[in-house]
Every structure is written in structure tokens, then in C-alpha cells.
C-alpha positions as a Markdown table, in Angstrom:
| # | Residue | x | y | z |
|---|---|---|---|---|
| 1 | Unk | 42.8 | 266.1 | 181.5 |
| 2 | Unk | 44.7 | 269.4 | 181.4 |
| 3 | Unk | 42.7 | 270.7 | 184.3 |
| 4 | Unk | 43.3 | 267.6 | 186.3 |
| 5 | Unk | 47.1 | 267.8 | 185.8 |
| 6 | Unk | 47.1 | 271.5 | 186.7 |
| 7 | Unk | 45.1 | 270.7 | 189.9 |
| 8 | Unk | 47.6 | 267.9 | 190.6 |
| 9 | Unk | 50.6 | 270.3 | 190.2 |
| 10 | Unk | 48.9 | 272.8 | 192.6 |
| 11 | Unk | 48.3 | 270.1 | 195.1 |
| 12 | Unk | 51.9 | 269.0 | 195.0 |
| 13 | Unk | 53.1 | 272.5 | 195.7 |
| 14 | Unk | 50.4 | 273.5 | 198.2 |
| 15 | Unk | 49.6 | 270.4 | 200.3 |
| 16 | Unk | 51.9 | 268.9 | 202.9 |
| 17 | Unk | 50.2 | 265.5 | 203.0 |
| 18 | Unk | 47.8 | 263.8 | 200.7 |
| 19 | Unk | 45.4 | 261.1 | 201.7 |
| 20 | Unk | 45.3 | 258.3 | 199.1 |
| 21 | Unk | 42.7 | 255.6 | 199.1 |
| 22 | Unk | 43.8 | 252.2 | 197.9 |
| 23 | Unk | 41.6 | 249.2 | 197.0 |
| 24 | Unk | 41.0 | 248.3 | 200.7 |
| 25 | Unk | 43.0 | 250.8 | 202.7 |
| 26 | Unk | 44.0 | 254.4 | 202.8 |
| 27 | Unk | 47.5 | 255.9 | 203.4 |
| 28 | Unk | 49.2 | 259.2 | 203.5 |
| 29 | Unk | 51.8 | 260.5 | 201.1 |
| 30 | Unk | 53.6 | 263.8 | 201.2 |
| 31 | Unk | 52.8 | 266.1 | 198.4 |
| 32 | Unk | 56.4 | 266.2 | 197.1 |
| 33 | Unk | 56.3 | 262.4 | 196.6 |
| 34 | Unk | 53.6 | 262.7 | 194.0 |
| 35 | Unk | 56.2 | 263.8 | 191.4 |
| 36 | Unk | 56.4 | 260.4 | 189.5 |
| 37 | Unk | 54.0 | 258.6 | 187.2 |
| 38 | Unk | 50.9 | 257.0 | 188.7 |
| 39 | Unk | 47.4 | 256.0 | 187.7 |
| 40 | Unk | 44.4 | 257.9 | 189.0 |
| 41 | Unk | 40.8 | 256.5 | 189.0 |
| 42 | Unk | 38.1 | 259.1 | 189.4 |
| 43 | Unk | 34.6 | 258.1 | 190.2 |
| 44 | Unk | 32.3 | 261.0 | 189.3 |
| 45 | Unk | 29.0 | 261.4 | 191.0 |
| 46 | Unk | 26.4 | 259.9 | 188.7 |
| 47 | Unk | 23.5 | 259.3 | 191.0 |
| 48 | Unk | 21.0 | 260.7 | 188.5 |
| 49 | Unk | 22.3 | 258.6 | 185.7 |
| 50 | Unk | 22.3 | 255.5 | 188.0 |
| 51 | Unk | 18.7 | 256.2 | 189.1 |
| 52 | Unk | 17.6 | 256.6 | 185.5 |
| 53 | Unk | 19.3 | 253.4 | 184.4 |
| 54 | Unk | 17.9 | 251.5 | 187.4 |
| 55 | Unk | 14.3 | 252.7 | 186.5 |
| 56 | Unk | 14.8 | 251.8 | 182.9 |
| 57 | Unk | 15.9 | 248.2 | 183.7 |
| 58 | Unk | 13.1 | 247.8 | 186.3 |
| 59 | Unk | 10.5 | 248.9 | 183.7 |
| 60 | Unk | 12.0 | 246.5 | 181.2 |
| 61 | Unk | 11.8 | 243.6 | 183.7 |
| 62 | Unk | 8.1 | 244.5 | 184.4 |
| 63 | Unk | 7.4 | 244.5 | 180.7 |
| 64 | Unk | 9.1 | 241.1 | 180.3 |
| 65 | Unk | 7.1 | 239.7 | 183.3 |
| 66 | Unk | 3.9 | 241.1 | 181.8 |
| 67 | Unk | 4.6 | 239.4 | 178.5 |
| 68 | Unk | 5.3 | 236.1 | 180.3 |
| 69 | Unk | 9.0 | 236.1 | 179.4 |
| 70 | Unk | 11.0 | 234.6 | 182.2 |
| 71 | Unk | 14.1 | 233.3 | 180.3 |
| 72 | Unk | 17.1 | 233.5 | 182.7 |
| 73 | Unk | 19.4 | 234.2 | 179.7 |
| 74 | Unk | 17.5 | 237.5 | 179.3 |
| 75 | Unk | 16.7 | 238.4 | 182.9 |
| 76 | Unk | 20.0 | 237.4 | 184.7 |
| 77 | Unk | 22.1 | 240.0 | 182.8 |
| 78 | Unk | 19.6 | 242.7 | 183.5 |
| 79 | Unk | 19.6 | 241.8 | 187.2 |
| 80 | Unk | 23.4 | 241.8 | 187.1 |
| 81 | Unk | 23.4 | 245.3 | 185.7 |
| 82 | Unk | 21.0 | 246.4 | 188.5 |
| 83 | Unk | 23.4 | 244.9 | 191.1 |
| 84 | Unk | 26.3 | 246.7 | 189.5 |
| 85 | Unk | 24.4 | 250.0 | 189.5 |
| 86 | Unk | 23.7 | 249.6 | 193.2 |
| 87 | Unk | 27.4 | 248.8 | 193.9 |
| 88 | Unk | 26.9 | 245.1 | 194.6 |
| 89 | Unk | 29.8 | 243.5 | 192.6 |
| 90 | Unk | 29.6 | 240.1 | 194.2 |
| 91 | Unk | 25.9 | 239.7 | 193.4 |
| 92 | Unk | 26.5 | 241.0 | 189.9 |
| 93 | Unk | 29.3 | 238.4 | 189.4 |
| 94 | Unk | 27.1 | 235.6 | 190.8 |
| 95 | Unk | 24.2 | 236.5 | 188.5 |
| 96 | Unk | 26.5 | 236.6 | 185.5 |
| 97 | Unk | 28.0 | 233.2 | 186.3 |
| 98 | Unk | 24.7 | 231.6 | 187.2 |
| 99 | Unk | 24.0 | 228.8 | 184.7 |
| 100 | Unk | 20.6 | 228.7 | 183.0 |
| 101 | Unk | 18.4 | 225.7 | 183.3 |
| 102 | Unk | 19.3 | 224.5 | 179.9 |
| 103 | Unk | 23.0 | 224.7 | 180.8 |
| 104 | Unk | 22.4 | 222.8 | 184.0 |
| 105 | Unk | 20.6 | 219.8 | 182.6 |
| 106 | Unk | 20.2 | 219.1 | 178.9 |
| 107 | Unk | 18.6 | 215.7 | 179.6 |
| 108 | Unk | 15.8 | 217.4 | 181.6 |
| 109 | Unk | 15.2 | 219.7 | 178.6 |
| 110 | Unk | 14.9 | 216.7 | 176.2 |
| 111 | Unk | 12.6 | 214.9 | 178.6 |
| 112 | Unk | 10.4 | 218.0 | 178.9 |
| 113 | Unk | 10.2 | 218.2 | 175.1 |
| 114 | Unk | 9.2 | 214.6 | 174.9 |
| 115 | Unk | 6.6 | 215.1 | 177.6 |
| 116 | Unk | 5.2 | 218.1 | 175.7 |
| 117 | Unk | 5.0 | 216.1 | 172.5 |
| 118 | Unk | 3.1 | 213.4 | 174.3 |
| 119 | Unk | 0.7 | 215.9 | 175.7 |
| 120 | Unk | 0.2 | 217.4 | 172.3 |
| 121 | Unk | -0.5 | 213.9 | 170.8 |
| 122 | Unk | -3.1 | 213.3 | 173.6 |
| 123 | Unk | -4.8 | 216.6 | 172.8 |
| 124 | Unk | -4.9 | 215.8 | 169.1 |
| 125 | Unk | -6.4 | 212.4 | 169.9 |
| 126 | Unk | -9.0 | 213.9 | 172.1 |
| 127 | Unk | -9.9 | 216.5 | 169.4 |
| 128 | Unk | -10.2 | 213.8 | 166.8 |
| 129 | Unk | -12.5 | 211.8 | 169.1 |
| 130 | Unk | -14.6 | 214.8 | 169.7 |
| 131 | Unk | -14.9 | 215.5 | 166.0 |
| 132 | Unk | -15.9 | 211.9 | 165.4 |
| 133 | Unk | -18.5 | 212.1 | 168.2 |
| 134 | Unk | -19.9 | 215.3 | 166.7 |
| 135 | Unk | -20.0 | 213.7 | 163.2 |
| 136 | Unk | -21.9 | 210.7 | 164.6 |
| 137 | Unk | -24.3 | 213.1 | 166.4 |
| 138 | Unk | -25.0 | 214.9 | 163.1 |
| 139 | Unk | -25.5 | 211.6 | 161.3 |
| 140 | Unk | -27.9 | 210.4 | 163.9 |
| 141 | Unk | -29.8 | 213.7 | 163.7 |
| 142 | Unk | -30.0 | 213.4 | 159.9 |
| 143 | Unk | -31.2 | 209.8 | 160.1 |
| 144 | Unk | -33.9 | 210.8 | 162.6 |
| 145 | Unk | -35.0 | 213.7 | 160.4 |
| 146 | Unk | -35.2 | 211.4 | 157.4 |
| 147 | Unk | -37.1 | 208.8 | 159.4 |
| 148 | Unk | -39.5 | 211.5 | 160.5 |
| 149 | Unk | -40.3 | 212.4 | 156.9 |
| 150 | Unk | -40.5 | 208.7 | 156.0 |
| 151 | Unk | -37.6 | 208.8 | 153.5 |
| 152 | Unk | -35.6 | 206.2 | 155.3 |
């Protein structure tokens, strides 16, 4: 901070005009006009850190995909972070505000759960029927074996 203020003092004394970048535009100010209070935002070059974070997030997304996890509540914030790292604030905001499927339609979630329960009941019924058929087959085999030996 001290170095920055020293640099600023030197600029005020040595520079005639200073180019100041605003949010959308740039404008010129004479060095002597910089004497008052003002805020300065400095964006340091962090390309290496951004690259490392991007690679980390991408590998995490690949691991989630490999594990079959595709929950938008987990993935969307990670994609938003990637968009911010790549200086895409509009995309990042859209991803953060994107509602998940559960937020979009709770009735569809309830219907999907009921459908899943119905499928599970059908599977249980089919398994019970298969076990009954297997038991009947074993009983028939035992009866045949007993008849062969003349016991029945």
C-alpha cells in the first residue's frame, strides 16, 4: 500500500495527463487533479492461478461425470466459477440464477418418485413370481425323483 501511494505521489508530480479507465469508458485527468480521495481497483495478472483453478474445476467435473453425478445444484456453481475465471460475468450470473429441475417443478418430482415406486413394486412382484416358479420346479424335480425310486 505504501509503495502504491509513493508511486501515485510520483505520478502526480511527474505526469502531465493520466489516462483513467472507468467502467465503460476512459478519460484523461491532469496529474495535479489527482490530489483528492479516490478509489483504485487493481487487477493483477493472475493467468497462472486462473489456469490452475480452471484445470482443477475441469478435473472435478470429469470426476463427477465419471461417477454419474449430474446434479445441477453441484455442477452449475462449478460452471459459474469457470465462466467467471474466463471473464464471462453474464454467463456466470445466468448459471448461478438457473433454477434446478426440483425448483422448476415439484409436482414432476413427486410424479417421478411415484413412478419409481411403481416400477420397484413391479420388479418385486416379478422376483416373487420367479422364486415361486423356481420353488415349483424344485418340488416337481423332488416328486419325479421320489416316483423314480418308488417312494411316492
